[in-house]
N, C-alpha and C positions, 0 to 999 in steps of 0.2 A: 582845152586840152593842155596837158603838160607832158614833158618828155617821159617816155616809157621804154626806151631801148634796153635798159638794164632790167626791166621787169620780166620775170620768167613767164608770166601769163602772155605777154606780147609774143615772145619767141614760140611758145607752145601753139598759140593761135595761128601765127604765121606758118608754122610747120603743117598744121592741120589744113589750112587753106591751100598750101602748095600741094599737099598730097591729093586733096579733092580735085584741084585743077588738073593734075596729071591723070587721075582716074577718069575725069570727064573727057579729057582729050583723047584717050584711047578707047572710049566706050564705042563699041560697034553699033551700027544701026542708026536710025533716024531718031533724033530727040528734038522736037519742034522748038523748045525753048533753050537749047544748048547755048546759044549766044547770050541770052539774058542771064543764064546761070554763070557763064564765064565772066561776063561784064561785072556782075555783082561780086563775084569772088575777087576780081581785080580791085574793085572799089574797097572791099573789106580789107584786103592786104594793104592798100594804100592808107586806109584809115589807121590801122595799127602801126604802120611804118612811121607815121608822123606824130606819134605821141599816144597817150592814153585816150582811147576812144570813149565816146558817150555810149553807155549801155543801151539806151533806147534805140540808138542808131544801129548798134550791133544786132539787136534783136530784129529790127526791121530787115536788115540784110539777110539774116537767117531765114526769115519768112519768105523773102523773095527767092532765095536760092532753093528752099524746099519746094516752093510752088513751081519753080522752073524745072526741077528734076523729077517732080511727081513721085511716083512710087517705083522708080527704077531700083530694084533690089540690089543691083551691083554697086550702087552708090550709097546704100544705107549706112554701111560702117563709116565711110568717109564723112558723110553728113552728120552722123552722130558725134564724130570726133570734133567737127567744127562747132557743133552745138555745145559740147562739153567745154571747149576752149572759150566760147562766149560766156558760158555759165560761170567761169572762173572770175569774170569781171564783176559779177554781182548776180545773186539769185533773183528769181522772179519776185516782184513786190507782193507782200502779203496783203490780203484784203480781210479786214476785221469785221 
C-alpha cells in the first residue's frame, strides 16, 4: 500500500462507509449480523485510512458487509454507495 490521503477516492469511500455505519447504528429491529457488518465497515475504514487499499481486499469486505446486512431495504442505498466507492479503485476484472 502507498499513501492515499490526498486521493479523492479514499475520501469518497470513507464518507460512504461513515454514512453506512450511521444508518446501520440507527436501524430499528433485530439484525443478526449487525456486529459483523459494523466490524467489517470499521476494518474497511481502517484499510482506506492507512493508504491505498488492495482492490481484492476491498471487494472481500463488500461481500462480507452485503452478506451481513442481507436484503435490508433500508440499507440498500448506503450499501450501493459503498460499492460505488469501491468500484472507483478498479472495476471488476474482465474474463476473456
